C-alpha positions in Angstrom: -23.2 39.5 -2.0 -23.7 36.7 0.4 -20.7 34.9 1.7 -21.5 31.8 -0.4 -21.5 33.9 -3.6 -18.3 35.7 -2.6 -16.6 32.3 -2.1 -17.8 31.1 -5.5 -16.4 34.3 -7.1 -13.1 33.9 -5.4 -12.9 30.3 -6.6 -13.6 31.3 -10.2 -11.0 34.0 -10.1 -8.4 31.7 -8.7 -9.1 28.8 -11.1 -6.1 29.5 -13.3 -3.6 30.0 -10.4 -0.9 27.5 -10.2 -0.4 26.2 -6.7 3.0 25.0 -5.5 3.3 21.3 -4.5 5.7 19.9 -1.9 9.4 20.3 -2.5 11.0 16.9 -2.5 14.6 15.9 -1.9 16.6 15.0 -5.1 16.3 11.4 -6.1 17.5 9.4 -9.0 15.2 9.6 -12.0 13.0 6.4 -12.4 12.5 4.6 -15.6 9.1 4.7 -17.4 7.0 1.6 -17.8 3.3 0.9 -18.6 1.3 4.0 -19.1 4.3 6.1 -18.2 4.3 4.7 -14.7 7.5 4.8 -12.7 9.7 1.8 -13.2 12.6 0.7 -11.0 14.6 -1.2 -13.6 16.7 1.3 -15.7 17.6 -1.3 -18.3 21.4 -0.8 -17.8 22.0 -3.1 -14.9 20.9 -0.6 -12.3 17.7 0.2 -10.5 16.2 3.1 -8.5 13.7 3.0 -5.7 10.9 2.4 -5.2 10.7 -1.1 -6.6 6.9 -1.0 -6.2 5.5 2.5 -6.0 2.5 3.6 -4.0 0.9 2.1 -1.0 2.8 -1.2 -0.4 3.7 -1.1 3.3 5.1 -3.8 5.5 6.6 -6.0 2.8 7.1 -9.7 3.5 9.2 -11.6 1.0 9.5 -15.3 0.3 12.3 -16.9 -1.8 10.9 -20.1 -3.4 13.6 -21.6 -5.6 14.1 -19.1 -8.5 10.9 -17.3 -7.7 10.2 -14.5 -5.2 6.8 -13.7 -3.8 5.8 -10.6 -1.8 2.7 -9.2 -0.1 1.9 -6.1 1.8 -0.6 -4.7 4.3 -3.9 -4.1 2.5 -5.8 -2.5 5.4 -9.5 -1.9 4.6 -9.3 -2.8 0.9 -11.0 -6.0 -0.2 -10.3 -8.2 -2.1 -6.8 -7.8 -0.4 -3.5 -9.4 0.4 -2.3 -9.1 -3.2 0.7 -11.4 -3.9 3.4 -10.1 -6.2 6.0 -12.2 -8.2 9.5 -11.5 -9.3 12.6 -13.4 -10.4 15.1 -10.6 -9.9 13.8 -8.6 -6.8 13.4 -5.5 -9.0 10.7 -6.2 -11.5 7.4 -7.3 -9.9 3.9 -8.1 -11.1 0.8 -9.0 -9.1 -0.5 -12.6 -9.3 -3.7 -12.8 -7.2 -5.5 -11.5 -4.1 -5.4 -14.1 -1.4 -8.0 -12.7 0.9 -11.6 -12.0 -0.2 -13.5 -12.3 3.2 -13.5 -9.1 5.2 -11.9 -9.7 8.6 -11.0 -6.1 9.5 -8.0 -3.8 8.7 -5.2 -6.1 7.5 -1.8 -5.0 8.9 1.8 -6.4 8.5 1.7 -10.1 7.6 4.2 -13.0 7.1 4.3 -15.0 3.9 6.0 -18.4 4.3 6.4 -21.9 2.9 6.7 -24.9 5.1 6.9 -28.5 4.0 5.5 -27.7 0.5 2.6 -25.6 1.7 2.2 -21.8 1.6 0.9 -19.8 4.6 0.1 -16.2 5.3 -0.2 -15.0 8.9 -2.6 -12.0 9.0 -3.3 -9.6 11.8 -6.8 -8.2 11.5 -9.8 -7.5 13.7 -7.8 -7.6 17.0 -6.4 -11.1 16.5 -4.1 -13.0 14.1 -5.5 -15.3 11.3 -3.8 -17.7 9.0 -4.7 -18.8 5.5 -3.0 -21.5 3.5 -2.7 -22.9 -0.1 -1.0 -25.6 -2.1 -0.1 -23.1 -4.8 0.7 -19.4 -4.6 -2.1 -18.6 -7.1 -4.5 -20.3 -4.8 -7.2 -21.2 -4.1 -6.4 -19.9 -0.6 -8.3 -21.2 2.4 -10.8 -19.1 4.5 -9.0 -17.3 7.3 -8.6 -19.3 10.6 -8.5 -17.3 13.8 -5.5 -18.2 16.0 -7.1 -16.4 18.9 -4.1 -14.3 19.6 -5.7 -11.2 21.0 -4.0 -7.8 20.8 -1.1 -9.1 18.7 0.1 -7.7 15.4 3.0 -8.2 12.9 3.5 -12.0 13.0 6.8 -13.5 12.0 6.9 -17.3 11.4 10.1 -19.3 12.3 11.2 -22.9 12.6 13.5 -23.6 15.5 16.5 -26.0 15.7 14.0 -28.3 17.3 11.9 -28.5 14.1 9.0 -26.8 15.9 7.1 -23.8 14.5 6.8 -20.5 16.3 5.2 -17.1 15.7 6.9 -13.9 16.9 4.8 -10.8 17.3 5.1 -7.2 18.3 6.5 -6.7 21.7 8.7 -8.8 21.1 6.8 -11.9 22.1 6.6 -15.5 20.9 4.1 -18.4 20.9 4.5 -22.0 19.8 2.4 -23.2 16.8 1.0 -26.7 16.1 2.8 -28.8 13.6 0.3 -27.8 10.9 0.7 -24.1 11.7 -3.1 -23.7 12.0 -3.4 -23.2 15.8 -1.3 -22.2 18.7 0.4 -24.8 20.9 1.4 -22.8 24.0 1.2 -19.5 25.8 2.4 -16.1 24.5 5.7 -15.3 26.2 8.3 -12.5 26.2 11.1 -13.4 23.8 13.5 -10.4 23.5 14.0 -6.9 24.8 14.9 -4.9 21.6 17.8 -2.4 21.3 16.8 1.1 22.1 17.9 4.3 20.3 19.3 7.3 22.3 16.6 9.3 24.2 17.3 12.5 22.3 16.4 11.0 18.9 13.3 12.4 17.3 10.9 9.5 16.8 7.2 8.8 17.2 7.4 6.1 19.9 9.5 3.0 20.8 6.9 0.5 19.3 9.0 -2.6 18.6 7.2 -4.4 15.8 7.5 -6.5 12.7 9.9 -9.2 14.0 11.1 -11.4 11.1 13.4 -14.4 11.9 15.6 -16.2 9.4 18.5 -18.7 9.8 22.0 -18.3 8.2 24.8 -20.7 9.2 24.7 -21.3 13.0 22.7 -18.2 13.8 19.1 -17.2 13.9 18.7 -13.5 13.0 15.8 -11.3 14.1 15.1 -8.2 12.1 12.5 -5.7 13.4 11.4 -2.1 13.5 11.4 0.4 16.3 10.6 4.2 16.5 7.1 4.2 15.1 6.0 3.9 11.5 4.8 7.5 11.0 5.0 10.8 12.8 8.4 12.6 12.3 10.3 11.7 9.2 13.1 10.3 11.4 10.9 7.9 13.3 11.1 4.4 11.8 14.3 2.3 11.7 15.5 -1.3 11.1 17.4 -3.1 13.9 18.8 -6.6 14.2 19.7 -9.2 16.8 20.9 -12.8 16.7 20.9 -16.0 18.7 22.3 -19.6 18.3 18.9 -20.9 19.4 15.3 -19.9 18.6 14.8 -19.8 22.4 17.5 -17.1 22.9 19.3 -15.4 24.4 19.3 -12.7 21.7 22.2 -10.3 21.3 21.8 -6.9 19.7 23.7 -6.0 16.5 26.6 -3.6 17.2 25.7 -1.8 14.0 22.1 -0.9 15.1 20.2 0.8 13.6 20.9 -1.0 10.3 18.7 1.6 8.5 17.5 4.9 9.8 16.3 8.2 8.2 18.6 10.6 10.0 17.2 13.8 8.5 14.0 15.1 6.9 16.3 16.3 4.0 16.7 12.7 2.9 14.6 11.4 -0.1 13.0 8.6 1.9 11.3 9.1 5.3 10.5 6.7 8.1 12.4 3.8 6.5 11.8 0.5 8.4 10.0 -2.8 8.7 12.4 -5.0 6.8 12.5 -8.5 5.5 15.9 -9.9 4.6 16.3 -12.3 1.7 19.0 -13.9 -0.4 19.2 -12.7 -3.9 19.2 -14.9 -7.0 23.0 -14.8 -7.3 23.8 -15.4 -3.6 24.1 -11.7 -2.5 21.7 -10.5 0.2 19.1 -7.8 0.3 16.6 -6.0 2.5 13.1 -5.0 1.4 11.3 -2.5 3.6 9.0 0.5 3.3 9.4 4.3 3.4 7.5 7.5 2.7 8.7 9.6 -0.2 9.9 13.0 0.9 7.0 15.4 0.5 4.6 12.7 -0.8 3.2 11.0 2.2 -0.1 10.8 0.2 1.4 7.9 -1.9 1.7 5.8 1.3 4.7 3.8 2.3 6.4 2.4 -0.8 8.5 -0.7 -1.2 12.2 -0.1 -1.2 15.1 -2.5 -1.9 18.6 -2.1 -0.4 21.7 -4.3 -0.6 23.4 -5.6 2.5 26.9 -7.1 3.2 27.9 -9.7 5.7 30.8 -8.7 8.0 33.5 -11.1 9.2 31.9 -11.3 12.6 28.6 -12.6 11.2 26.6 -9.4 11.3 25.3 -7.4 8.3 25.3 -3.8 7.2 23.2 -1.8 4.8 25.0 -0.6 1.7 22.5 1.7 -0.1 23.0 4.9 1.8 20.1 7.3 1.5 18.7 5.5 -1.6 19.0 8.7 -3.6 21.0 7.1 -6.4 20.7 4.3 -8.8 22.1 1.0 -7.4 23.4 -2.2 -9.1 20.7 -4.8 -9.5 20.9 -8.1 -7.7 23.2 -10.6 -9.4 21.6 -13.3 -11.5 17.9 -13.6 -11.9 15.7 -12.9 -14.8 14.0 -9.5 -15.5 10.4 -10.2 -16.1 7.4 -7.9 -16.5 7.0 -4.9 -14.2 3.9 -3.3 -12.8 0.3 -3.3 -13.9 -1.7 -1.3 -16.4 -4.4 0.6 -14.6 -6.5 1.4 -17.6 -9.5 -0.9 -17.7 -12.1 -1.5 -20.4 -14.0 -3.7 -17.9 -14.1 -6.7 -20.3 -13.0 -9.0 -17.5 -12.6 -8.9 -13.7 -9.5 -7.2 -12.1 -10.8 -7.2 -8.6 -8.1 -7.6 -6.0 -5.2 -7.4 -8.4 -6.2 -3.8 -9.3 -9.6 -2.8 -7.9 -10.7 -3.1 -4.2 -13.7 -1.9 -2.3 -12.9 0.3 0.7 -14.3 -1.0 4.0 -16.7 -3.5 2.3 -19.5 -5.5 3.8 -19.2 -9.3 3.6 -21.5 -9.4 0.6 -20.1 -6.3 -1.1 -19.3 -8.2 -4.4 -23.0 -8.6 -4.9 -23.1 -4.9 -5.8 -21.2 -5.4 -9.0 -21.6 -7.2 -12.3 -19.7 -7.1 -15.6 -21.9 -6.5 -18.6 -21.2 -5.3 -22.2 -17.7 -4.1 -21.6 -18.8 -2.1 -18.5 -18.9 -2.5 -14.7 -22.2 -2.0 -13.2 -22.1 -0.9 -9.5 -25.2 -0.7 -7.3 -25.4 2.4 -5.2 -24.6 2.2 -1.5 -25.0 4.8 1.3 -26.1 8.4 0.8 -22.9 10.1 -0.2 -19.3 9.5 -1.3 -18.0 9.0 2.2 -20.2 5.9 3.0 -20.3 4.4 -0.5 -17.4 2.0 -0.1 -15.8 3.3 -3.3 -13.8 1.2 -5.7 -10.2 2.3 -5.6 -6.8 1.4 -7.0 -3.2 2.2 -5.9 -1.0 4.6 -7.8 2.7 5.2 -7.3 3.1 8.2 -9.5 3.5 11.8 -8.2 1.6 13.2 -11.2 -1.1 11.4 -13.1 -4.4 11.7 -14.9 -7.4 9.3 -14.7 -10.8 9.4 -16.4 -13.9 7.3 -16.7 -17.3 7.4 -18.4 -20.3 6.9 -16.1 -24.0 6.3 -16.8 -26.5 6.8 -14.0 -29.8 5.1 -13.6 -32.8 5.9 -11.3 -31.6 8.0 -8.3 -28.0 6.8 -8.3 -25.1 9.2 -8.1 -21.7 8.2 -9.7 -18.4 10.0 -9.6 -14.6 10.0 -9.6 -12.7 10.5 -6.4 -9.3 10.7 -4.8 -10.1 8.8 -1.6 -8.0 8.4 1.6 -10.7 7.2 4.0 -14.2 8.2 5.2 -12.4 11.2 6.9 -10.5 12.5 3.9 -11.5 12.6 0.3 -12.4 14.9 -2.6 -14.4 14.2 -5.7 -17.1 15.1 -8.2 -20.3 13.2 -8.6 -23.3 13.3 -10.9 -26.9 12.1 -10.7 -29.2 12.5 -13.7 -30.1 16.0 -12.7 -27.3 17.4 -10.5 -23.5 17.8 -10.1 -22.1 17.3 -6.5 -18.8 18.5 -5.2 -16.8 16.8 -2.3 -14.0 18.3 -0.3 -12.8 18.2 3.3 -14.4 14.7 3.7 -17.9 15.9 3.0 -20.2 17.2 0.3 -20.2 20.9 -0.2 -23.9 21.2 -0.7 -23.6 24.9 -1.6 -21.8 23.9 -4.8 -24.6 21.7 -6.2 -25.5 22.5 -9.8 -28.4 21.5 -11.9 -27.0 19.4 -14.8 -28.8 16.9 -17.0 -26.2 14.1 -17.1 -27.4 10.5 -17.7 -24.0 10.0 -19.2 -20.9 11.9 -18.2 -17.1 11.8 -18.8 -15.0 12.8 -15.7 -11.3 13.4 -15.5 -9.1 14.0 -12.5 -5.6 15.4 -12.8 -3.1 15.3 -9.9 0.0 17.4 -10.4 2.3 17.7 -7.3 -0.8 17.1 -5.1 -2.9 19.8 -6.6 -6.0 18.2 -8.0 -8.2 19.5 -10.9 -11.4 17.9 -12.1 -12.9 18.2 -15.6 -16.2 16.9 -16.9 -17.9 16.5 -20.3 -21.4 15.6 -21.4 -20.3 14.6 -24.9 -16.7 13.5 -24.6 -15.5 16.5 -26.7 -16.2 19.7 -24.9 -14.5 19.6 -21.4 -15.5 21.9 -18.6 -13.0 22.6 -15.8 -14.5 22.4 -12.3 -14.0 25.7 -10.5 -12.5 24.2 -7.3 -8.8 23.1 -7.4 -7.9 21.0 -4.4 -4.6 20.8 -2.5 -4.5 17.2 -1.2 -0.9 17.2 0.3 -2.4 16.7 3.7 -4.4 13.6 2.9 -2.2 11.1 4.7 -1.7 9.1 7.9 -0.3 12.0 10.0 -3.5 13.9 9.4 -6.2 11.2 9.4 -4.6 8.1 10.8 -5.3 4.7 9.2 -1.9 4.1 7.6 -3.4 4.4 4.1 -2.8 6.3 0.9 -4.7 8.6 -1.4 -6.1 6.5 -4.3 -8.1 7.3 -7.4 -11.5 5.6 -7.3 -15.0 5.3 -8.7 -18.1 5.6 -6.5 -21.8 4.7 -6.7 -24.2 5.9 -4.1 -27.9 6.4 -3.6 -30.7 4.3 -5.1 -30.0 2.8 -8.5 -26.9 1.8 -10.4 -23.9 3.4 -12.0 -22.4 1.9 -15.2 -18.6 2.5 -15.5 -16.9 2.4 -18.9 -13.4 3.0 -20.3 -11.3 3.8 -17.2 -8.1 5.4 -18.4 -4.9 6.1 -16.5 -1.6 7.7 -17.4 1.3 9.1 -15.5 2.3 12.6 -16.3 5.9 13.7 -16.9 
């Protein structure tokens, strides 16, 4: 036998073998919401983390009367900058995607309201942009380049002088114009952050994500140090305060406020916090963290109570976030999450679906027609097709779709991290294609007549199985089961997550129907 045939035989023989997934630390059992997805609110006055599962990194939270709004880094997904809404800090639903024009990889932002107008300060493409709107649902303006080169993680603040400022990584500061749409000074050093002991195991110092808020006579600055990935014990939350926006800043004696001290804890690399007052007057931090053993899900949104001490500092009260915690006082529990199943009867771009690394005119590739989404082919393979992906926060799930191929197009279902890391199965009218290790495995091509095909992907503890059917009744198991536990930032970079997606490549079009998603118990 040739080596290729030997490998095929080994795959076939191992098809029924159960592979072990990562062993995760104990964590309080989540509730179940739409489609069986994880839900933070347990319905008994308590909640468990995450409050929003899956890839929701670098949260920025705005309290606006009785309403709370939050957005997250969206990186190379467009439409992006999805804005979420809540009235109790636990139950969140997406409202809209504020950014449709590709400007590069979108990192940690700041969502603010000033004199009746909303602003989002967005680092992307080596600079910082700002967009603005009169209403949270938009329409949002086109991005305006503030021309702040080599700056990330903006944090907006208004000083005791009534002037507006932007703090960035470093920690540095620049004055803004009164309308907040341009800079009004030079970038300058603002604060030398507290530093952890040299023998701590971290990724790097990397002071980032400065968020400034005012309470009583003090300005408080909350930021992250230690690096957002790397070892599980890297990221942390620290704080400082000053009586003036101009400093001097004194370090909190309780630093770090939050820190993953051991890889045995349920949440890794906890950091990058925003502090917000709850609906009943108590106070909270929202930040991100990786779930122990499930970096593939990305950095998830976590909520932790804080308490104010007699000397005007604050402490975290949630421990390791392994247990259910009392919900914030007051507020109203609204809807939670978003159904991912889609019959393609109306657009869900941005709120659910996003193209990966799109061109400026990417939306011209798609049209809605007869309860289906038609996607024109792009590139020559899955890796350069700018697949259409959506975020999941479940450890175990199943997704399926019906695809119809025209001309020389190839359509398929994928779990996609980036151009460097993905797996999937695709079909043209005459062949089946298999993808693993970030490339097509051409030796696995098979001749199949498939103008219409049903494809299903199952992810159980990061072991992925594909099935396909030509009639929707008789399902065939693909012979290659894939361990995707390494598809995350520490392997490929990019700060992303592994997402289910649909792709269309080659010449022609792919028509997608009846996308179905469900979490598995």
